[in-house]
N, C-alpha and C positions, 0 to 999 in steps of 0.2 A: 762836489767837496767830498773828501772821504769821512767816513763816521769817525766820531769821536771816540778814542780807546783809552783816554786817560783822564780822570777826573782827581783833582788834588782835593785834599781836605784841609791841609795847612801849608804856608810857605814862608820863607823869608828871603829877603834880597840882600846879598852880600856884594858890596863893591868890590871889582876888580881893579888889578894893579898894572903897571906897565907889563908889556908893551900895547894892551888894551886901551882904546880911547876912552875919555871921560864918559860918564853915563852910560857904562858898561857893567853889567851885574852878573852875578851867578844867582839863579833862581833855585834855591833848595827846597824840595817839596815833599811831602808824603801823601799818598793818595792810593788809588786803585786803578790799575791798569788791566785791560783785557789781553790775555795770552791765551790762545788755543780754546777759544770760545768760554773761558772762565776768566773772572776777576779776581786780581792777587794784590795784596797790599805791597807797595813798593816805595822805594826812596828814587827821587828823580832829580838830576841836576841839570839845568839848562842854561843857556847863555842868553841875556836879554841885552840888545843894542838898541838905543834909542827908543825906549818903551816898546820894543817887539822882539818876540821870541826869534832867537836865529839859529838855525840847525841845518842850513845849507840844502833845505828840502829833504833832510834825512830826520828818521824818527831818532831823537834822543835816547840813549840807553836808559833802563830802569834797572833796579835792582831789588829783588826780593827783599822785603823789610822782616825784621824780627827773626831773624837767623843768626846763629854764630859765625856763620861764613856766608857772606852775601853772594848770591849768583846772579850774574847778568841775564836780563830777560832779552 
């Protein structure tokens, strides 16, 4: 198992709409993600399908928090 690189502080689940199936949500969270051996405050949006995070085996993008222009990590 790969080492954990993201630790959320808070999150909300937002119900998705068509064409996604019922019980699909957007998990919007703020937390810290390790980038280049340092942890940064980020905003992250992930999909939750049937109570499981779904990213197709990919790492979900994160956006640096507290910046006027958010940059993708």
